[in-house]
Backbone bond lengths (Angstrom), bond angles and torsions (degrees), N, CA, C in turn:
res aa  C-N    CA-C-N  psi(-1)  N-CA   C-N-CA  omega(-1)  CA-C   N-CA-C  phi
1 M - - - 1.577 - - 1.399 107.30 -
2 F 1.391 116.32 132.95 1.431 123.38 176.43 1.506 110.05 -88.21
3 V 1.407 113.57 166.12 1.486 119.70 -176.04 1.547 108.29 -134.93
4 D 1.334 113.76 133.70 1.449 115.63 170.33 1.562 106.33 -113.18
5 S 1.249 121.12 103.47 1.491 124.03 -168.69 1.559 111.31 -86.76
6 H 1.434 116.71 2.69 1.415 115.73 -179.66 1.523 106.60 -162.64
7 C 1.290 115.61 111.26 1.523 118.54 174.46 1.509 109.73 -149.60
8 H 1.301 121.72 172.00 1.457 123.26 -179.21 1.523 108.24 -131.50
9 L 1.371 115.80 77.08 1.375 123.06 176.17 1.564 116.26 -56.93
10 D 1.378 111.21 -23.22 1.487 118.73 -178.96 1.519 110.76 -74.66
11 D 1.275 119.12 -11.92 1.506 121.51 -177.87 1.519 113.61 -61.70
12 E 1.303 115.17 141.69 1.473 118.84 -177.34 1.520 112.71 -50.85
13 K 1.365 115.39 -35.34 1.503 117.74 -179.06 1.441 115.88 -67.02
14 L 1.446 118.24 -18.80 1.450 121.42 -177.27 1.536 114.39 -117.20
15 K 1.351 117.09 -32.63 1.440 114.65 -168.60 1.506 114.16 -74.21
16 G 1.271 117.41 -19.17 1.527 121.35 177.98 1.550 112.43 -69.54
17 D 1.308 114.90 -21.94 1.542 120.62 178.94 1.512 108.78 -130.32
18 I 1.366 115.83 44.16 1.467 117.06 -168.24 1.463 110.80 -71.12
19 E 1.373 120.00 -33.01 1.485 119.92 179.23 1.527 110.39 -60.60
20 K 1.337 119.72 -37.07 1.480 122.90 176.89 1.487 109.44 -71.08
21 V 1.313 118.50 -40.72 1.448 120.72 -179.64 1.500 111.68 -61.81
22 V 1.352 115.97 -41.75 1.475 120.62 178.88 1.474 111.39 -67.07
23 A 1.405 114.75 -43.59 1.508 119.81 177.00 1.551 111.39 -58.23
24 E 1.279 116.72 -40.06 1.426 121.10 -178.87 1.547 114.83 -66.99
25 F 1.280 113.12 -41.59 1.538 116.36 -178.05 1.512 108.77 -76.76
26 K 1.358 119.35 -30.62 1.462 119.40 175.41 1.520 110.11 -66.67
27 A 1.296 116.06 -39.17 1.450 122.97 179.76 1.561 109.52 -63.49
28 A 1.330 119.13 -31.55 1.410 124.55 175.64 1.509 115.08 -83.38
29 N 1.365 116.00 10.02 1.466 123.15 -179.00 1.573 113.47 63.64
30 V 1.287 115.85 29.55 1.444 121.34 166.23 1.529 109.69 -86.81
31 G 1.303 119.75 100.61 1.338 124.53 -167.83 1.524 116.35 -101.39
32 I 1.339 115.85 -14.09 1.477 124.53 178.46 1.539 107.41 -129.17
33 V 1.331 115.71 124.39 1.461 121.08 -179.73 1.614 105.39 -136.46
34 I 1.273 113.17 129.74 1.473 119.73 176.80 1.547 108.33 -109.78
35 D 1.338 114.31 114.51 1.439 122.81 -177.86 1.544 109.01 -93.03
36 I 1.293 116.21 127.37 1.410 122.08 -163.83 1.627 111.49 -106.00
37 G 1.334 113.01 132.87 1.445 119.64 176.07 1.474 110.17 -91.92
38 C 1.355 114.84 152.19 1.485 119.92 179.26 1.518 112.46 -122.02
39 D 1.327 120.84 -5.50 1.439 125.00 171.12 1.507 106.94 -162.93
40 A 1.252 117.31 -174.30 1.491 119.82 -177.86 1.500 114.65 -63.42
41 E 1.423 116.14 -35.74 1.449 122.49 179.97 1.532 110.61 -68.69
42 T 1.312 119.32 -53.17 1.465 125.35 -177.74 1.545 108.11 -65.97
43 S 1.298 118.74 -35.30 1.436 118.11 -179.86 1.504 113.89 -67.55
44 E 1.294 116.48 -24.00 1.516 122.23 174.90 1.534 105.21 -77.14
45 I 1.334 118.80 -40.48 1.488 120.37 -179.66 1.555 111.55 -62.02
46 V 1.405 113.66 -47.07 1.482 113.46 -178.08 1.493 112.33 -70.91
47 K 1.403 118.38 -21.83 1.478 117.96 172.86 1.571 109.00 -67.12
48 E 1.406 115.50 -42.54 1.487 117.05 175.74 1.435 111.44 -58.58
49 Q 1.256 118.47 -42.72 1.516 125.43 -176.91 1.552 106.42 -61.96
50 A 1.321 117.79 -48.12 1.490 120.42 179.53 1.503 114.47 -59.86
51 E 1.372 112.95 -35.12 1.436 119.14 178.85 1.588 110.33 -69.58
52 R 1.300 120.42 -23.86 1.386 121.35 -177.88 1.501 115.50 -83.78
53 F 1.396 118.52 -26.18 1.395 120.27 -169.22 1.603 112.80 -128.87
54 N 1.295 115.71 130.67 1.407 122.19 174.36 1.523 110.77 -57.03
55 G 1.245 121.27 143.57 1.440 123.65 178.40 1.504 117.80 76.26
56 V 1.355 117.43 -2.87 1.403 123.91 179.15 1.495 106.95 -101.56
57 Y 1.356 121.67 128.31 1.403 129.04 173.81 1.430 110.33 -121.47
58 F 1.425 119.59 176.33 1.393 114.60 -179.61 1.560 107.31 -146.96
59 A 1.391 110.45 161.50 1.463 119.51 176.16 1.600 110.00 -120.26
60 A 1.264 119.62 134.03 1.436 123.13 -179.47 1.514 112.07 -107.32
61 G 1.299 112.07 130.04 1.543 114.42 177.03 1.508 113.65 -179.50
62 I 1.287 116.27 -178.11 1.482 120.09 -173.26 1.572 103.13 -122.57
63 H 1.324 111.99 110.93 1.549 124.82 175.50 1.436 108.86 -55.19
64 P 1.415 115.93 141.55 1.518 117.09 179.48 1.517 114.39 -56.62
65 M 1.250 121.36 -26.67 1.496 122.27 178.80 1.510 111.29 -82.15
66 D 1.407 117.37 -7.91 1.478 119.69 179.62 1.481 108.71 -108.59
67 V 1.257 122.49 5.78 1.527 120.77 -177.52 1.593 105.67 -85.02
68 K 1.278 121.06 -13.59 1.505 122.31 -178.23 1.455 112.32 -52.48
69 D 1.414 116.81 -37.10 1.463 121.80 -173.91 1.534 109.16 -113.32
70 A 1.337 116.56 5.89 1.428 121.82 -176.56 1.500 112.67 -68.22
71 R 1.328 117.75 148.89 1.484 123.17 173.56 1.513 110.25 -125.08
72 D 1.369 112.30 171.35 1.452 114.61 178.56 1.594 113.23 -59.71
73 A 1.359 112.14 -32.46 1.488 115.81 177.83 1.560 110.92 -61.07
74 D 1.243 119.29 -25.27 1.437 121.39 179.93 1.566 108.97 -74.70
75 L 1.304 118.24 -39.13 1.435 121.58 172.35 1.593 112.43 -64.04
76 D 1.301 112.73 -35.88 1.442 115.39 176.06 1.616 109.49 -62.28
77 K 1.246 113.84 -43.52 1.565 121.45 175.89 1.553 108.73 -53.25
78 I 1.381 114.27 -50.75 1.443 120.60 -176.96 1.568 108.92 -60.43
79 A 1.241 118.59 -42.42 1.549 121.65 175.17 1.412 114.67 -61.87
80 E 1.322 113.81 -37.87 1.534 118.03 175.27 1.460 113.73 -64.66
81 L 1.288 114.27 -43.99 1.531 119.25 -179.43 1.495 112.85 -68.45
82 A 1.451 116.78 -27.44 1.415 117.99 -178.42 1.499 112.75 -66.56
83 A 1.352 119.34 -17.47 1.434 120.94 176.87 1.557 114.78 -78.55
84 H 1.328 113.38 -10.87 1.495 115.83 179.65 1.524 109.57 -63.95
85 P 1.351 117.63 146.18 1.490 122.29 -175.97 1.508 109.61 -66.08
86 K 1.356 121.66 -23.64 1.373 121.41 -178.98 1.508 115.85 -105.05
87 C 1.301 115.25 11.35 1.490 122.94 174.24 1.519 106.12 -84.71
88 V 1.246 121.62 110.24 1.518 121.48 -170.45 1.549 109.89 -107.54
89 A 1.353 122.34 -5.44 1.419 123.64 -176.81 1.470 110.38 -163.46
90 I 1.351 114.37 162.40 1.490 122.85 170.37 1.554 106.33 -100.07
91 G 1.343 117.84 117.28 1.404 117.51 -177.49 1.560 112.39 171.05
92 E 1.251 121.68 166.13 1.457 117.45 5.64 1.462 109.95 -94.02
93 I 1.383 116.43 137.10 1.456 127.06 -178.96 1.510 110.88 -119.22
94 G 1.340 113.93 165.37 1.509 114.00 173.62 1.565 110.69 144.92
95 L 1.339 109.94 -143.98 1.519 115.28 -176.18 1.550 105.02 -139.34
96 D 1.338 112.39 142.19 1.559 119.76 177.78 1.490 106.27 -142.04
97 Y 1.332 116.03 107.51 1.512 119.94 177.58 1.520 113.07 -101.37
98 Y 1.408 114.64 4.48 1.420 116.76 -172.28 1.561 110.10 -67.42
99 W 1.333 116.39 -54.59 1.480 118.20 -174.99 1.532 113.40 -78.89
100 D 1.339 114.78 -43.74 1.472 119.18 -169.92 1.531 110.65 -152.04
101 K 1.331 118.40 116.26 1.421 121.37 -177.67 1.484 112.26 -105.00
102 T 1.349 117.27 4.50 1.486 118.78 -174.46 1.445 112.51 -69.70
103 F 1.358 123.93 -14.50 1.471 125.28 177.86 1.527 109.10 -121.64
104 A 1.382 117.71 40.81 1.435 123.80 -177.90 1.485 108.37 -63.48
105 E 1.316 120.05 -38.29 1.540 120.41 -178.27 1.470 109.53 -65.04
106 K 1.360 119.22 -37.74 1.406 119.68 179.66 1.464 113.86 -71.83
107 Q 1.364 116.12 -32.33 1.424 119.04 171.21 1.543 112.10 -58.81
108 K 1.407 113.29 -47.19 1.496 115.51 -178.79 1.498 111.51 -62.72
109 E 1.351 119.45 -36.29 1.387 125.55 179.18 1.572 110.68 -61.00
110 F 1.292 114.31 -51.36 1.461 119.04 -177.22 1.635 112.01 -70.70
111 F 1.311 114.27 -28.27 1.460 118.13 177.75 1.522 105.03 -67.46
112 V 1.279 121.69 -47.33 1.430 124.54 178.37 1.459 114.53 -61.85
113 R 1.319 114.20 -44.97 1.497 119.83 179.79 1.501 112.51 -63.32
114 Q 1.303 115.92 -34.53 1.514 117.26 178.09 1.514 113.59 -80.20
115 I 1.391 115.16 -28.38 1.438 117.19 171.08 1.558 108.71 -63.61
116 E 1.302 118.04 -40.35 1.372 122.15 178.91 1.592 113.69 -64.18
117 L 1.345 112.20 -42.16 1.429 119.51 176.14 1.514 112.05 -59.11
118 A 1.434 114.90 -44.40 1.444 119.22 179.47 1.507 110.56 -58.50
119 S 1.298 117.40 -42.19 1.475 126.04 -178.30 1.534 105.92 -59.84
120 E 1.305 115.62 -47.37 1.456 117.63 -173.27 1.573 110.98 -68.32
121 V 1.315 117.98 -35.65 1.449 119.74 -177.58 1.462 113.07 -96.29
122 K 1.352 116.78 3.60 1.443 125.41 175.73 1.561 113.72 60.12
123 L 1.310 115.30 46.27 1.415 120.72 175.04 1.532 111.54 -121.08
124 P 1.367 117.69 150.37 1.463 119.38 175.30 1.558 110.13 -68.02
125 I 1.319 115.16 167.84 1.402 121.98 175.09 1.512 110.84 -109.31
126 N 1.340 117.17 146.77 1.413 125.47 175.75 1.534 105.58 -107.97
127 I 1.286 120.98 113.05 1.476 126.86 -170.85 1.529 117.66 -103.82
128 H 1.304 112.98 122.47 1.467 121.40 172.46 1.500 112.26 -104.63
129 I 1.348 118.66 121.18 1.505 119.40 179.80 1.571 102.68 -135.02
130 R 1.311 112.84 131.77 1.431 122.33 173.36 1.466 111.78 -140.23
131 D 1.328 117.81 121.11 1.512 121.89 -176.37 1.465 116.55 48.98
132 A 1.337 114.01 35.33 1.481 118.75 -175.39 1.557 109.13 -147.35
133 M 1.337 119.43 21.37 1.426 123.69 -170.97 1.501 112.48 -53.91
134 G 1.335 115.45 -45.85 1.505 121.23 -173.51 1.573 107.45 -61.75
135 D 1.264 121.70 -49.00 1.408 124.79 -176.21 1.592 106.44 -68.80
136 A 1.293 117.98 -39.99 1.491 119.38 179.15 1.500 112.21 -60.79
137 V 1.335 116.72 -49.42 1.473 117.70 177.35 1.513 114.91 -59.49
138 E 1.222 111.19 -39.49 1.587 116.43 176.83 1.576 110.01 -60.68
139 I 1.333 116.51 -45.71 1.471 119.70 178.23 1.512 109.61 -61.96
140 L 1.369 116.54 -44.60 1.483 119.19 -171.29 1.503 108.19 -68.29
141 K 1.350 116.69 -40.81 1.434 121.60 -179.51 1.528 111.65 -65.66
142 G 1.430 114.95 -36.61 1.384 117.99 -179.44 1.530 111.47 -77.05
143 N 1.266 121.60 -12.96 1.419 125.35 175.20 1.485 113.53 -115.47
144 A 1.314 118.19 24.52 1.489 123.24 -176.03 1.563 113.07 -56.14
145 D 1.377 115.52 -31.60 1.438 117.89 -177.76 1.566 109.94 -72.31
146 K 1.319 115.53 -12.12 1.525 119.61 179.34 1.553 109.02 -96.36
147 L 1.260 117.42 -1.13 1.485 115.52 -176.31 1.582 112.90 -97.30
148 V 1.272 113.12 35.88 1.493 124.69 -172.54 1.567 109.85 -63.51
149 S 1.356 116.37 -28.32 1.414 120.65 -175.59 1.585 106.79 -100.86
150 G 1.309 119.01 -2.50 1.415 120.49 170.16 1.530 111.62 88.95
151 G 1.285 116.92 -165.26 1.432 121.65 -176.13 1.516 111.55 172.44
152 V 1.305 113.11 169.79 1.461 120.32 -178.40 1.502 112.94 -135.05
153 M 1.387 114.54 132.89 1.451 118.27 176.58 1.532 105.21 -84.00
154 H 1.334 113.48 108.51 1.415 117.36 179.42 1.501 116.20 -75.94
155 C 1.336 114.11 133.38 1.507 123.14 -178.38 1.514 108.45 45.94
156 Y 1.262 117.90 57.19 1.432 122.66 -172.91 1.540 110.47 -60.47
157 S 1.384 113.15 134.59 1.464 119.77 -178.65 1.527 114.17 -126.15
158 G 1.325 114.90 10.46 1.484 117.55 -177.90 1.558 111.58 -89.25
159 S 1.285 116.72 -173.47 1.420 123.08 -177.71 1.496 115.04 -78.96
160 A 1.294 118.32 166.48 1.479 123.02 178.42 1.570 107.93 -69.92
161 E 1.272 118.97 -31.84 1.518 120.30 176.06 1.489 111.95 -64.59
162 T 1.338 114.40 -45.47 1.516 118.32 178.36 1.499 110.89 -68.19
163 A 1.338 119.02 -35.94 1.422 123.65 175.91 1.552 110.46 -55.04
164 K 1.293 115.89 -43.08 1.413 121.62 175.95 1.514 116.30 -56.19
165 E 1.348 111.35 -43.74 1.496 120.44 177.00 1.536 109.41 -63.08
166 L 1.368 120.02 -38.07 1.457 125.56 -177.14 1.557 106.79 -71.73
167 L 1.345 115.02 -38.24 1.457 117.29 -178.01 1.517 112.87 -64.62
168 K 1.374 113.90 -31.52 1.385 123.92 177.18 1.559 111.00 -60.87
169 L 1.297 112.74 -30.83 1.498 117.61 -176.63 1.501 109.93 -86.48
170 G 1.392 116.02 1.21 1.533 119.03 179.00 1.420 116.95 89.94
171 L 1.398 112.28 10.18 1.522 115.50 -176.41 1.515 109.87 -86.68
172 Y 1.334 112.49 155.83 1.496 123.58 173.14 1.541 109.69 -93.98
173 I 1.310 116.28 158.80 1.474 120.29 177.89 1.470 107.47 -121.39
174 S 1.359 116.95 127.76 1.521 121.39 -177.05 1.523 109.19 -108.32
175 F 1.306 112.57 141.38 1.447 119.09 -178.20 1.538 110.07 -122.64
176 G 1.302 111.99 138.34 1.499 116.96 -177.45 1.468 110.49 -127.00
177 G 1.273 119.32 -148.63 1.509 124.96 -169.47 1.543 108.69 -66.36
178 T 1.361 121.17 -24.97 1.433 119.99 -175.92 1.468 111.21 -68.11
179 V 1.333 120.66 -21.93 1.463 117.68 177.97 1.488 113.39 -74.30
180 T 1.334 117.87 -13.32 1.480 120.19 177.55 1.584 112.24 -90.62
181 F 1.325 116.64 -4.95 1.480 122.47 -177.73 1.487 108.56 -72.55
182 K 1.266 117.37 141.92 1.530 119.35 -178.86 1.532 112.20 -66.87
183 N 1.345 114.25 -28.99 1.522 115.32 -177.53 1.529 114.30 -94.29
184 S 1.362 116.01 12.84 1.454 119.84 -174.19 1.527 111.94 -95.98
185 R 1.377 115.28 58.87 1.464 120.41 -176.58 1.396 112.90 -57.06
186 K 1.372 115.20 -45.96 1.487 118.73 -175.04 1.556 111.87 -62.42
187 A 1.320 114.39 -46.07 1.513 115.15 -179.72 1.522 112.02 -63.23
188 Q 1.348 116.72 -33.32 1.429 119.27 178.19 1.491 114.63 -69.24
189 E 1.369 114.82 -36.03 1.437 122.02 174.42 1.506 112.24 -62.14
190 V 1.336 114.47 -41.81 1.502 119.70 179.54 1.584 108.35 -68.11
191 A 1.352 117.21 -40.88 1.463 118.38 -177.83 1.511 109.45 -64.67
192 A 1.226 119.17 -26.57 1.502 120.84 -176.54 1.556 112.06 -77.23
193 I 1.353 116.34 -20.51 1.508 117.38 -175.96 1.466 116.21 -113.63
194 V 1.306 117.89 -7.45 1.463 119.83 178.88 1.510 108.87 -72.58
195 P 1.365 117.33 133.21 1.494 117.21 -179.81 1.571 108.52 -61.73
196 I 1.296 115.11 145.71 1.525 119.33 -172.83 1.516 108.31 -63.26
197 N 1.367 118.36 -24.55 1.486 113.52 -179.59 1.498 114.21 -86.90
198 R 1.417 115.82 14.22 1.501 117.00 174.76 1.567 109.30 -128.34
199 I 1.399 118.40 18.06 1.373 118.79 176.81 1.544 111.75 -95.91
200 L 1.367 116.14 141.15 1.380 122.60 173.06 1.576 106.43 -129.00
201 T 1.330 118.02 163.91 1.393 123.88 179.60 1.530 111.99 -122.92
202 E 1.239 121.03 150.57 1.474 123.71 179.21 1.506 109.95 -158.32
203 T 1.380 115.51 169.62 1.418 116.95 176.07 1.619 108.23 -117.29
204 D 1.268 119.14 -28.21 1.549 123.28 -169.98 1.515 106.36 63.18
205 S 1.255 116.80 28.10 1.468 121.60 174.96 1.574 112.47 -39.39
206 P 1.360 119.97 138.16 1.431 127.49 1.78 1.507 115.31 -94.00
207 Y 1.338 115.95 26.09 1.449 122.37 -178.80 1.546 108.83 -98.47
208 L 1.361 112.19 167.43 1.490 121.91 166.80 1.517 114.26 53.84
209 A 1.251 120.58 46.39 1.431 123.16 -179.44 1.573 106.15 -62.26
210 P 1.361 116.01 137.95 1.464 122.60 -177.76 1.522 111.53 -73.89
211 E 1.327 113.18 161.70 1.418 117.46 168.44 1.600 108.26 -68.57
212 P 1.321 119.31 136.94 1.482 127.94 13.96 1.519 112.03 -100.92
213 K 1.348 118.86 25.24 1.396 123.90 -179.93 1.544 111.40 -103.35
214 R 1.326 120.19 10.23 1.428 121.04 -175.02 1.506 110.32 -61.47
215 G 1.417 112.10 135.44 1.451 119.74 178.27 1.573 110.76 99.92
216 T 1.330 115.32 -5.82 1.439 117.41 175.81 1.535 111.11 -106.77
217 V 1.319 116.44 170.44 1.535 119.58 178.82 1.561 102.51 -69.06
218 N 1.324 112.67 123.04 1.408 119.25 172.53 1.501 117.50 -76.83
219 S 1.360 114.08 152.08 1.517 116.97 176.20 1.525 107.96 -149.54
220 P 1.252 116.05 165.13 1.619 118.01 179.82 1.554 111.28 -54.96
221 K 1.335 119.47 -23.00 1.450 118.98 -175.12 1.574 110.52 -66.04
222 N 1.365 119.46 -10.37 1.436 122.68 -178.19 1.551 109.97 -94.83
223 I 1.278 119.70 4.12 1.457 120.27 174.78 1.599 111.75 -52.02
224 P 1.262 121.97 -46.31 1.470 120.93 -179.93 1.516 114.04 -48.88
225 F 1.265 118.96 -32.54 1.530 120.42 177.09 1.498 109.74 -66.20
226 V 1.308 116.61 -40.80 1.478 120.51 -176.97 1.593 110.39 -68.18
227 V 1.354 114.11 -40.64 1.437 118.76 174.27 1.500 113.90 -60.48
228 S 1.384 113.66 -45.07 1.506 117.39 178.91 1.482 115.23 -56.83
229 K 1.413 111.98 -40.36 1.510 118.00 -178.83 1.515 107.53 -70.33
230 L 1.350 118.87 -42.07 1.516 117.56 175.76 1.463 114.81 -55.77
231 A 1.309 112.55 -38.16 1.563 119.88 -177.08 1.513 105.63 -69.16
232 E 1.345 122.78 -40.38 1.379 126.19 -176.63 1.549 106.83 -67.58
233 I 1.330 118.30 -47.71 1.539 119.59 178.48 1.486 112.28 -60.35
234 R 1.327 121.45 -35.16 1.421 125.75 -173.65 1.464 113.38 -93.19
235 G 1.319 117.42 -6.21 1.433 121.89 178.84 1.540 112.18 69.28
236 T 1.260 116.92 39.70 1.491 117.13 178.32 1.523 105.23 -135.04
237 D 1.324 114.76 -171.56 1.531 118.62 179.50 1.532 109.29 -98.16
238 A 1.311 111.33 155.58 1.496 119.81 -176.23 1.547 109.92 -59.37
239 G 1.236 118.49 -35.41 1.486 123.64 -179.59 1.545 113.23 -58.16
240 A 1.360 113.43 -40.44 1.491 117.61 176.02 1.425 113.28 -64.99
241 I 1.394 119.61 -42.16 1.453 120.56 176.67 1.473 111.31 -63.16
242 E 1.395 116.19 -45.34 1.488 119.28 -176.91 1.473 109.78 -59.10
243 T 1.327 119.85 -44.72 1.482 121.43 -178.32 1.583 111.40 -69.16
244 A 1.323 118.68 -37.96 1.412 121.37 177.65 1.536 108.67 -62.60
245 V 1.282 118.46 -49.43 1.521 121.70 -175.13 1.574 105.74 -60.99
246 Y 1.252 115.46 -45.11 1.465 118.69 -177.02 1.571 107.37 -57.26
247 N 1.355 114.84 -52.57 1.558 115.50 -178.20 1.524 110.65 -66.05
248 N 1.370 119.70 -33.16 1.425 118.88 178.47 1.602 111.70 -66.34
249 T 1.331 110.69 -38.04 1.477 115.81 176.95 1.466 113.28 -56.49
250 L 1.282 117.31 -50.01 1.512 125.10 -179.45 1.549 111.72 -63.11
251 E 1.380 114.48 -33.25 1.420 120.73 179.83 1.505 110.17 -69.73
252 L 1.311 118.13 -44.04 1.513 122.24 -174.66 1.487 107.36 -85.04
253 F 1.312 126.55 -47.92 1.414 127.37 -174.40 1.493 109.57 -95.65
254 K 1.293 118.15 80.55 1.440 122.15 -163.61 1.547 115.45 -71.66
255 K 1.436 113.88 -14.73 1.438 117.62 -178.87 1.524 109.46 -89.40
256 I 1.252 122.22 0.55 1.437 122.36 175.65 1.550 106.70 -75.31
257 R 1.351 112.51 134.18 1.456 120.92 -179.71 1.532 109.34 -124.16
258 I 1.366 111.89 123.28 1.448 118.20 178.91 1.478 112.62 -105.79
């Protein structure tokens, strides 16, 4: 059974035809999908989608690019959703300086507050970092005592050396379509050194479709392409990666029930 640990079924490109999307990924033997919230509103939507479909779970959180207008009431909503039986993580949370760095301090504040929330509700965190790895690692190390339920670096884009530091914190590393791209040397280097018991797979649907589907609308049905590439990089068979990712998923996201 394949796993998509990070997708956005609430996106306009997918939600209008969600029954077909779900049927297609189930036909591809993708049996566990985690639908990711980006703010209080979308976290409620992904909760409703998880309630509709077997094998679909969700994460509730405030994305770093969405904290600009976030309020304490939004964090209260995330805390409320965290109690749902199919809410398996707090996320996606983190730092993103790529588009707009003007509210970096508020991003840091909400990153820490959501790490603290995850610790309180005993859920792992789903971490988004873009052009902010230094600050992110500093925050994660400074809050290492609150990472007792673990977490995953979503669509990791950092170096192998930084990955080793994150692994020491007990975090998992997730790989998506970018690891299949011919010019993604850094991602492939990381994929080669991460212990097999710390690897997860994702699509970040509808974005970042893997080769040979690059340029199309991505969906969880494309996870097998990511698994095949990871197997190629690591010199093993796809079945070994599939099994490891499945086991890792159940180890990290303890509320998932198969």
